C-alpha positions, 0 to 999 in steps of 0.5 A: 532452463527457462520457465514461463513466469507471470505475475498478476498485478503491476503494483510495487510487489509485482513489479519488484518481483519482475524487476529482480528476476529480470535482473537475474536474466529471467523474463517475467510477464506482468499481467495488469488490468489497467489499460495503461500506466497513466489510466488512473491516479497512482495513489499517494506517497510511500515511506520505504523502510530500511530493511524492507522496501529499501532492501528490495530496491537494493536487490533490484539495483535501484537504490541510487535512482530511489535516493535521487527521487525520494524525500527524506524531509517527508519523514517529518511528523506533527501530531495534534489533538482535536483542539489543534494543540501541537503535541509532537513535532519532529523534523528529520536530520539531513542524513536521516534516511530510515523511512524517506517518502516517494510518490507511488507513481515515481516508484512505479516508473522506476520499477517499470523500466525494461519490463514486459507489461501486458496492459489491459490484461485483467485476470479473472481466474487461475486454474492450477494442475492442467496438463500444460501448466497453470491456466490463466483466464482473462476477463475478456475471454482470452486465456494463456498457460504459464509454468508459474503464476504469482498473485500480486493482485491486491486485496481482492486477488483473483489468484488467491482462490487457486490456493486459499478460500479465505477472503478479507473481512472488514475491520470496523474502521473506514477512511475517506480520502481527498486531496489538495493541489498546489497547496503552497500557493492556494492554501499557504496556512494549510501548507504550514500546518502539514509541513514537509511531511505529515500532520495527524490529529487524533480524537475519540474513535477518529482521526484526520491525517494529511500527508505531503506528496511531491509537487505541492500535492497533499493527500488527506484521510478522514479515518473513523469507526463505522458500520460498512454501510455508514454512507447508505444515505449519502451519495459519495459522488456528491462532493458538497454532501460528502464534505458536509457529512464528514465535517459533521462527523468531526464537529467541534474539531479545530478549524484549521484541521477541518479545513483539510477536509473542507477544501477537498475537491473529491472524496473516495471511500476506502474501508479497511479490510484485512486477512487473518493475521496467520493466513497461510495455505497448503502449498499449490504447485506453480501458484503462489501469492505475495503482498496484499494478496497473501497478507492484507493488513491495516494500512499503517506503512508496512503493506507496500514495503512487505510486498516489495521485499516479498517480490524481491525474495521470491525472485532471488529464491527462483534465481538461486534454484531455477531447476526446482522452482517448486522448492524455491517457492516453498522456501519463499512461502515459509519465510514470507508467512513468518514475517507477515504474521509478525507484521500483521499483529503489529499493524492490527494492534496499531490500528486499534490504538490509532482509532481508539476511544482514548486518543492518548492511545494514539499519542503513546505510539509517537513517544519517539517524536519529540514535543514541539 
């Protein structure tokens, strides 16, 4: 029996779901609001964990392709204090593949192959329980009906209201992102500071993290506790004013660490929102959620990994029970809720320690990282 299945969102979770189900012989329509794959920057690098993201890629039949593109050396980690003193410096062994890095764009391209993606289809509303199935209304006025709609459309999911009234809330921690291009040529001192993987400096209620992507591109994140409207008097589109404001927030920190912000060409505000740690919902026939749409948590490396495993497991559950998709979805939801609840507790506690009044709290999280 063939079902009309749609997934809203062309991120790692939605594409993994579609790819695994496609591998089992079931077509899936991916509804993505972006007009094209390259319409906006795909974001930074991801570390895919053994047992989570890497397991999902196994289920998608993409392990070999992932290993050809991933960067095991990107697992390297250097920890500093605000004065620039190196407290921890870890470099992975050549065969260490617990959490290799891959650029989001590279991962997306791997998963996109052979999928039916409808670009420029922004979901506005999902209405379950109609006579013909689940009605999907698009932002441009179009609408279509499916037998199953999966919401993989992120923090501000338009599918979520069909199953849950809960909305994300602000954690009190925000991030401002910038980037450095061609760092090895243009900023060799900073390239050495970042190394092959990432460097993080921790102070009182704030941190600066820089992470190497492929091609000499480095993402830099300033993270700090602040009211949501902390930038009310600051035009974030004004690069010079934003740079000056951030440098003032980190006044007194070591010059090499501040240079990571000082050379940023543009700045993007990314406040951290989360859903309740134990977010569940009364099962709704023919609609479900995965990834951030279901269990948004602090961005500490688990989100994309969990979304991908969600997608792979939902696809396998459906493929194993195609004559009773509703039962397959119910079984998936129970499994997802239990796992997500555990990780939500871990990441919430981690955020409290990484952006803490006591920088030693952050350092303790890296006890496994050997001193330099």
